[in-house]
N, C-alpha and C positions, 0 to 999 in steps of 0.2 A: 433623352436616350442615354443609356448607361454606356460609359466609355470603356473601351477595351483595355484590359490590363496587360502590360508587356514587360518582358525582362530582356535586357541586353547583357550578354555574358562576354565580358572583355571590354576594358575601358581604354583601349588605344584610341587613335584619332578617329577611325571609322566607326568603332563601337559608340564612342561619345557622340559623333555626328548623328548616328541613327537614333540615339536616345533623345537628342535635341529635336529631331524631326518628329518622332512620336509624341513628345511632350507638346510640340507645337500644334498637334492635332487634338490635344486635350487628353491624351492617354496618361494615366499614372505609369511611371516607368521605374523599375528597379535596375540599377546599373551595377553589375558585379565586377569586382576586381580582386586580384590576388594580393596586391601590394598594400600593406598597412600604411606605408608612407604616402602612397598615392591617395588612398582613402582619406587620410587626414587632410591632405592638401586640397582635395576637391570639396570636402565637407566645410573646411574653413573659408575657402575663397569662392566657392560656387562656380568654379571654372577648372578646366583641365589644362593647366599651363604647360605641363610636360609634353602632351601629345596634340593638343588643339588650343593653343593660346588665343586669348582674346574673345572666346565664345562663352557667353553666360549660360549657366545651367539653371533652368527654371525650378521652382520649388517642387514641382510634380516629379522631378527626377530624384530618386532616392538612392544614393550610393550605399553599397553594402559589401561586407566581406563574407557574408554567410550565404552560401550557394542555395541551401534549402529555403531560406527566407526569400531569396530573389525569385525562385521559381514558384512559390506558393500561389495557387489560384490564377495563374497567368494564362491568357488566351493565345499569346504568341511569344515564342522564345527565340531570340536572334543570337546565334553564336558568332562572335567577332574576335576570335583568338587566332593567332598565327597557326599555319597548317601543322607545324611540328608539335604544337601543344593541344590540338583539338581532341585527340583520342583520350588523353588523360582527363581533360575537363568534361568531355561528354560522359565518360565512365563515372565520374563523380556526380554528375547531374542526374544520371539515369534513375537512381532510387527515388528521387524527388520530382521527376518530370511529370507535369500535369497531364492527366489522361486524355484530354481533348485538345491540347495545345498544338499550334503549328510549330515545327522545328525548322528554322531558317538558318542556313549557313551563309555568312556574308564575307568570309575570308576567301582568298584565292591561292591555290597551290595544289600540290600533290603530296600525299604522304610518302615519305622515303621508305625504302625496303620493299614493301609490297606494291608500291606505286598506285595506291588507291586514290580515287577522287574523294573529295571531302564529304560528299553526301553518302558515299559508301562507308566511310568511317562512322558517320552518325548512325547509319543503319545497323552497323555491327554493335554499337554501344548503347543505343537507346532502346527502350522496351519495344517489343513487337507491335503493340497497339499504336505506337507513334510512327511506324514506318510509312504508312500511307500519307502522312502529313509532313513528310520531309521535303524541303524545297531549298533552292539557292537563289541568291540575287547576285547579278554580275553586270558590269557595264562601266562606262567612263565616269566614275563617281569619286572624285577626289574629296576627301572629308572636309578640307579647308573651304571648299566652295559650297558643298551641300549644306554645311552648318550655317552658312551665311545666306542661304535661300537663293543662291544663283541657280537659274534653270538648268536642270539635268534630267537625264533619262536612264533607266536601268531595265533589266530583264529579270522576271521571276520565272524560274523553271522548276518543274516537278514532273515526275512520272504520272502524277494524278492531276487531271485538269482542274478539278474543283479546288485542290490545294493551291495551285498556281493562282487561280482567281481570288482566293481568299487572301493570299499574300499581296496581290495587286491592290486589293481594296484596303488592306491594313496600312500600306505604305504610300499610297498615292496622295499627293498634295498638289496645290497650284504651281509649285516650283519643282516637284519631283515626280516625273511621269514614269509609270511602270507598265511595261509590256509583258505579255506572257509568251512562253515558248515551251513546247513539250519535249524539246531535245535537251534533256538534262546533261547528257554526256558532252555535247558540243558546247553548251553554255559554260560548263565547268572548265573544259579544256581551253577554251578561248581565254577565259580569265586567268588561267594559270600560265599558259604558254606565252602570252603577250609580254609577260615580265622578262622572259628570256630575251626576246627581241629588243626590249627596251634597254637592256644592258648593252647590246650591240650599238643601239642608237647613241647611247651616252659615250661609248668608246669613240665612235665616229666624230662626235662633237669635240671630245677631248683631243683627238688627233687633228682637229681643224680640217676635216676632209670635205666639208661643204654640203649644200642642200641636195645636190644630185646623189651623193653617196647615201644620205639618210633616206631619200625617197626610194632608191633601189633596195636598200636594206629592209625598209618597212614592207615594200611590195613583195619581195622574195621571202621575207619572214612570214607574211600571211600565207604564202603558198605552203611553207613548211608546216605551219600550224594546221592548215586545212588537210594536208596530206596525212598527217598523223591522226587527226580527228577521224577522217573517213576510215582509216585502217582499224580503228577501235570502235567503230559503230556510230559515230556522229554524222550529222547531216552537213554537207558542204555549205549549204546556204546559211547555216547558222553563223559561220565565220565571216560572212559579209554583213552581219548585223551589229548591234550595239555591243554585245559581249565578245565580238571578234574584232572586226575592223575598227569599230568605235573606240573600244578600250585600248586597242593597239595604238591608234593615233594619239589618244590623250596621254598614254603612258610614255610614248617615245618623244613627246614634244613638251610636256609640262614641267615647269619648275618645281611642282609638288612631288614629282615622281622620285622615290628613293632608288628604284632600279636604274633609272637614267643617271642619277647622281653617282651611284657606284660605278657605272660604266664610264662616266666622264672622268672620274678620278683614275680609273685604270688607264684610260687614254692619255692621261697626264703623266703617267709613269709610276704611280703608286702600285704596290702589290696588294692583293686582296686582304691579306692578314692585317696590314696597316690600316686599311679602310674600315674593316670590321671592328677593329679595336676602338674606333672613334664614333661608332653608331650606337644609339640606344633603341632604335626601332629596326625591325627586320626588313631586309630587302628580299622578298620572297623569291625573286628570280634566281638567286644563287642556288638555293636548294632545288628549285624546280629545274634548273639546267641539268643537274645531276640525274634527277628523276626522268626528265624528258629523254636524255641520252639512253638510259637503260630501257625505257619504254619503246623508243624507236628501234633499238636492237631487237627487242622481243617481237616487235611487229614487222620487222624487215623493211623499215621505212628510212629513206635517205633524208638526213637533216644537216646539210653542210654548215649552215650558220650556227646552229646549236652545237655542232661538233667543235667548231673553232672556238666558240665561247667557252666550252667545257675545258679545252686545252689552255686557254688563257687563265681561267679561274683556278684550275686544279693541277695543271701540269707546268705552269710557269712560262707558257708561250708568250712571246711579245705580241701585243695587240697589232702592231703594224705588220708583223709577219702573218698574222691571221688574216688580215685584209688582203695581203698579197696572194695568199693561198686561195681565197675565195675568188679573186679576180682571174686567176689563172687555171681554174677548173676547166674540164673538157667542154667543148662547144656543145650547145643544146638548142633545140627549138623551144620557145617559151611554152607553147601549147602542149608539149609532151610531158610537162612536169606534173600535171595533175588532171585527172578526169572528173569534172564536176558532174553531179547527178543531173539527170534530165528533169 
């Protein structure tokens, strides 16, 4: 049986892990990156020590700096670039995009300004014939663990059911289980918004506030995520699944989480500018906090945790003051906060 040819666009940790997964299935994989320095390092060492140290890249993974070459004759194209760079990369890929290829976004976030979900960015930039085959994958999927074949599960979502099933088939392995979900909006928002709450979980840990605080934060954070999701057309039950609660739990508790790490440092007293200066990978939750605040205003949705995090990140509010404000909000009944669909 002829093996499916794949391209992974973006050689960060997650993109590299997906290339490793596809190669493990016997697929020839082109791994595109923008950095000539990273290309030389990967070609020489057959590993991506900058973003995914200690994981060997099989010979079937071909690094490249040429986007047209990476895309040529591919059956599946996975975009794994940060949210702020996706539009530029997708626009550059569009003239070379294979006519029948799946277009899968693997990054999590919202585009600033217009507050678009990333599948919407792909729809605007890729050729019209590719629109039906746009999908996303999202779930509790830390690259460090997936690349080492530790059991994990994810969700493949698309407006087109056949596309979702094709992505499921393309990525399913004995250690990576893929579920399908038609709620593209909910799956994308879950993956984006959980990074905001993970910043808060990191702050709580940095302030040494204990397990009770983190549990309350995660639970109420899930309410905020779901409330906003419903307001913009998502299904409430999606947020109880892998791309919602599952990803939220992993990101708020894992040592691999960059968003939790940023929050922890904020809780320890560092300013965001100091933290950002020392990072070479993006903490998507920072930009998503700004986008989520604006989206909540437009939708008329109350998001108190997100609001306090916004003030800590962008207005200099002290983290402990933010916690105090959340604890002293007006009294409410838990059940009145959100109306789940029947």
